[in-house]
C-alpha positions as CSV (number, residue, x, y, z in Angstrom):
1,M,-48.9,-17.3,31.8
2,Q,-46.2,-18.4,34.3
3,S,-44.2,-20.2,31.6
4,V,-44.1,-17.0,29.6
5,L,-42.8,-15.1,32.6
6,D,-40.2,-17.9,33.2
7,D,-39.1,-17.7,29.6
8,L,-38.8,-13.9,29.9
9,K,-36.7,-14.2,33.0
10,R,-34.4,-16.7,31.3
11,V,-34.0,-14.5,28.3
12,Q,-33.4,-11.4,30.5
13,A,-30.7,-13.4,32.5
14,R,-29.0,-14.4,29.2
15,L,-29.1,-10.8,28.0
16,D,-27.6,-9.6,31.3
17,G,-24.8,-12.1,30.9
18,E,-24.1,-11.0,27.3
19,K,-24.1,-7.3,28.5
20,D,-21.6,-8.2,31.2
21,K,-19.3,-10.0,28.6
22,L,-19.6,-7.0,26.2
23,K,-18.8,-4.5,28.9
24,S,-15.8,-6.5,29.9
25,E,-14.6,-6.7,26.3
26,E,-15.2,-3.0,25.9
27,E,-13.0,-2.2,28.9
28,S,-10.3,-4.6,27.7
29,L,-10.3,-2.9,24.2
30,S,-10.2,0.5,25.8
31,R,-7.1,-0.4,27.8
32,S,-5.5,-1.9,24.7
33,L,-6.3,1.3,22.7
34,A,-4.8,3.5,25.4
35,D,-1.7,1.3,25.5
36,L,-1.4,1.5,21.7
37,Q,-1.9,5.3,21.7
38,T,0.9,5.7,24.3
39,E,3.2,3.4,22.2
40,R,2.3,5.4,19.0
41,K,3.1,8.7,20.7
42,A,6.5,7.4,21.9
43,T,7.3,6.0,18.4
44,I,6.2,9.2,16.6
45,S,8.5,11.3,18.7
46,Q,11.4,9.4,17.1
47,I,10.3,10.0,13.5
48,E,11.4,12.9,11.3
49,N,8.5,15.3,10.9
50,G,8.6,15.3,7.0
51,F,8.6,11.5,6.9
52,L,5.7,11.4,9.4
53,K,3.7,13.8,7.2
54,S,4.3,11.5,4.2
55,Y,3.3,8.5,6.2
56,E,0.1,10.1,7.4
57,T,-0.8,11.1,3.8
58,L,-0.2,7.6,2.5
59,R,-2.0,6.1,5.4
60,I,-5.1,8.1,4.5
61,Q,-4.8,7.3,0.8
62,R,-4.4,3.6,1.4
63,R,-7.0,3.3,4.2
64,G,-4.5,2.6,6.9
65,L,-2.0,0.4,4.9
66,A,0.9,2.8,4.2
67,V,3.8,0.5,4.9
68,A,4.7,-2.7,3.0
69,E,7.4,-5.2,3.6
70,V,9.8,-6.0,0.7
71,T,11.0,-9.6,0.6
72,R,13.2,-11.4,-1.9
73,T,10.2,-12.4,-3.9
74,H,7.5,-9.8,-3.5
75,V,6.2,-6.6,-2.0
76,A,3.5,-7.2,0.5
77,L,0.2,-5.5,-0.2
78,A,1.2,-4.2,-3.7
79,E,0.9,-5.3,-7.3
80,P,4.4,-6.1,-8.6
81,H,4.0,-4.2,-11.8
82,L,2.9,-1.0,-9.9
83,C,5.8,-0.9,-7.6
84,S,9.1,-1.2,-9.6
85,P,11.3,0.6,-7.1
86,A,10.9,-2.4,-4.9
87,Q,14.2,-3.8,-6.2
88,S,16.2,-0.9,-4.7
89,A,14.1,-1.1,-1.5
90,R,15.2,-4.7,-1.0
91,H,18.7,-3.6,-0.5
92,A,18.2,-0.3,1.2
93,S,19.0,0.2,4.8
94,E,16.4,3.0,5.1
95,L,12.7,3.2,4.3
96,V,11.8,4.0,0.7
97,I,8.7,6.0,-0.2
98,V,7.3,4.9,-3.5
99,L,4.6,7.2,-4.9
100,S,3.6,5.0,-7.8
101,C,2.2,2.3,-5.4
102,A,1.6,4.8,-2.5
103,R,3.6,2.8,0.0
104,I,6.5,3.1,2.3
105,L,8.7,0.1,1.7
106,Y,11.1,-1.6,4.1
107,A,13.3,-4.6,3.7
108,G,12.1,-7.5,5.7
């Protein structure tokens, strides 16, 4: 009977340690989330309202992946045949909204 109680105490101690680690991680993630929300608010205040609405719509449609980088060789996160306006986006100084691939493209 004593060995069962000792095993139970060891398991309980291990669980308490895991709880402490998880609590610490949760606090760290909460701080990171608060920092990111503050950064997002500051960034959003600099974006034209109409463009922001387009971004939010695309973000929902694409499950959080509304923006894609255009490089010399490809468009990140998009099928090349679906996103033909990428050629013009490669040379644009501004962001390009492409409805056919539901992305906002920027030159990388």
